[in-house]
C-alpha positions in Angstrom: 41.6 -40.8 -0.9 41.0 -39.4 -4.4 37.7 -41.2 -4.6 36.4 -39.3 -1.5 37.4 -36.0 -3.0 35.2 -36.8 -6.0 32.2 -37.5 -3.8 32.4 -34.1 -1.9 31.2 -32.0 -4.8 28.3 -34.5 -5.4 27.3 -34.4 -1.8 27.4 -30.6 -1.8 25.3 -30.5 -4.9 22.8 -32.9 -3.3 22.5 -30.7 -0.2 22.0 -27.7 -2.4 19.2 -29.5 -4.3 17.5 -30.4 -1.1 17.7 -26.9 0.3 16.4 -25.4 -2.9 13.5 -27.9 -3.0 12.5 -27.0 0.6 12.6 -23.3 -0.2 10.5 -23.6 -3.3 7.9 -25.9 -1.7 7.7 -24.4 1.8 4.8 -22.2 2.9 6.6 -19.0 2.5 4.8 -15.7 2.9 3.9 -13.9 -0.3 5.4 -10.4 -0.8 1.9 -9.0 -0.1 2.1 -10.3 3.4 5.5 -9.1 4.3 5.3 -6.9 7.4 6.8 -3.4 7.4 8.0 -1.7 10.5 5.9 1.0 12.0 7.2 4.3 10.8 6.0 7.9 10.6 4.5 9.1 7.4 7.0 11.3 5.5 6.6 15.0 5.4 7.0 15.1 1.6 5.4 18.2 0.1 3.0 17.4 -2.8 0.0 19.0 -4.3 -3.6 17.8 -4.5 -5.1 17.3 -7.9 -6.6 20.8 -7.5 -3.1 22.3 -7.0 -3.4 22.8 -3.2 -0.1 22.1 -1.2 -0.4 19.0 0.9 1.5 16.7 3.1 0.4 13.5 4.9 1.3 14.8 8.4 -1.4 17.5 8.0 -3.9 14.7 8.7 -2.5 13.9 12.1 -5.2 13.4 14.7 -7.3 10.9 12.7 -6.6 7.5 11.0 -6.7 7.2 7.2 -5.6 4.9 4.4 -3.1 5.9 1.8 -3.5 4.1 -1.6 -0.7 4.5 -4.1 -2.1 4.0 -7.6 -1.9 5.1 -11.3 -4.2 5.1 -14.3 -1.7 3.0 -16.2 -1.7 0.3 -13.5 -3.8 -2.7 -14.4 -3.8 -4.2 -10.8 -4.9 -0.8 -9.5 -8.0 -1.0 -11.7 -8.8 -4.5 -10.4 -8.4 -3.2 -6.8 -10.6 -0.1 -7.4 -14.1 -1.7 -6.7 -12.8 -2.8 -3.2 -11.6 0.8 -2.5 -15.0 2.2 -3.5 -16.7 -0.3 -1.2 -14.4 0.6 1.7 -15.0 4.3 1.2 -18.8 3.6 1.3 -18.1 2.2 4.8 -16.7 5.6 5.8 -13.1 4.7 5.6 -11.0 7.8 4.7 -8.7 7.0 1.8 -6.1 9.4 0.4 -5.2 8.5 -3.2 -1.7 9.1 -4.4 -1.5 9.3 -8.1 2.0 7.9 -8.6 4.2 8.8 -11.5 1.1 9.3 -13.7 1.4 12.0 -16.4 -2.1 11.3 -17.7 -4.3 13.1 -15.1 -7.3 13.2 -17.4 -7.2 9.4 -17.7 -7.1 9.1 -13.9 -10.0 11.5 -13.4 -12.0 9.7 -16.1 -11.5 6.4 -14.2 -12.8 8.0 -11.0 -15.8 9.6 -12.7 -16.7 6.3 -14.5 -16.0 3.8 -11.7 -16.4 5.9 -8.5 -14.1 8.0 -6.5 -13.1 6.4 -3.2 -10.6 9.1 -2.3 -11.3 12.0 0.1 -8.2 13.6 -1.4 -6.2 12.9 -4.5 -2.6 14.0 -4.4 -0.1 14.0 -7.2 3.3 12.4 -7.0 4.6 13.0 -10.5 8.3 12.1 -9.7 7.5 9.4 -7.3 9.1 11.2 -4.3 6.2 10.6 -1.9 5.9 6.9 -2.9 9.6 6.4 -2.3 9.5 8.2 1.0 6.6 6.1 2.1 8.6 3.0 1.1 6.6 1.5 -1.8 8.0 -1.4 -3.8 5.4 -1.0 -6.6 1.8 0.0 -7.3 -0.7 -0.5 -6.0 0.1 -0.4 -2.3 -2.1 0.6 0.6 -1.1 1.8 4.1 -3.1 2.4 7.3 -1.9 5.5 9.2 -3.0 5.9 12.8 -4.0 9.2 14.4 -0.4 9.7 15.6 0.8 9.7 12.0 2.4 6.3 12.1 2.1 3.8 9.3 0.9 0.7 11.1 -0.5 -1.7 8.4 0.8 -2.3 4.9 -0.5 -4.1 1.8 2.2 -4.4 -0.8 -0.2 -5.7 -3.5 -3.7 -4.9 -4.8 -6.6 -5.5 -2.5 -8.4 -8.1 -4.5 -10.7 -9.9 -2.1 -13.3 -9.0 0.5 -11.4 -10.5 3.4 -8.4 -8.3 2.8 -10.6 -5.3 2.4 -12.4 -6.2 5.6 -9.1 -6.5 7.5 -8.3 -2.9 6.5 -11.8 -1.7 7.3 -11.7 -3.4 10.7 -8.2 -2.0 11.4 -9.3 1.5 10.4 -12.3 1.3 12.7 -10.2 0.1 15.6 -7.8 3.1 15.1 -10.7 5.5 14.7 -12.1 4.3 18.0 -8.8 5.1 19.7 -8.5 8.5 18.1 -9.6 11.6 20.0 -12.8 13.2 18.8 -12.2 16.0 16.4 -14.3 18.8 15.1 -15.8 18.4 11.7 -13.6 20.3 9.3 -12.6 20.0 5.7 -8.9 19.3 5.4 
């Protein structure tokens, strides 16, 4: 009887090792592919880089991407050429400068490497980023014309296929959106 009691911990340990091995070697989705629930964009009040009050719901009626970035963020810099290329394909991208006290460095990056953003908004305390639901920077969200976040990338866009998936999704949403008069907003 005592011999069987000694084997129980060894058997439990063996089961734990097998489960751990399966979890570590299984094809598990990377954090960048985790899906997020559809949700409305938050009505967090921020200001554009020019000091104009702004909130994401003011863009309701058309789709757009929201890219959370910072000048201090190395992955953001690696992602930047893909955002520039997407903007050249007429994808509207709102840049959220997240917890970045160095606005001159951010504007220098945009001047030197191209500005993919139709608007740049400041999020100095990270309130908008938290309200959107980010887990880090960079992150990119597709917002449909109804103001719902429908696609999320919780990592930098670092390849043409990922960029194309956002361009295609943006175009599909733009095709669904009602026609709107040309205005600057």
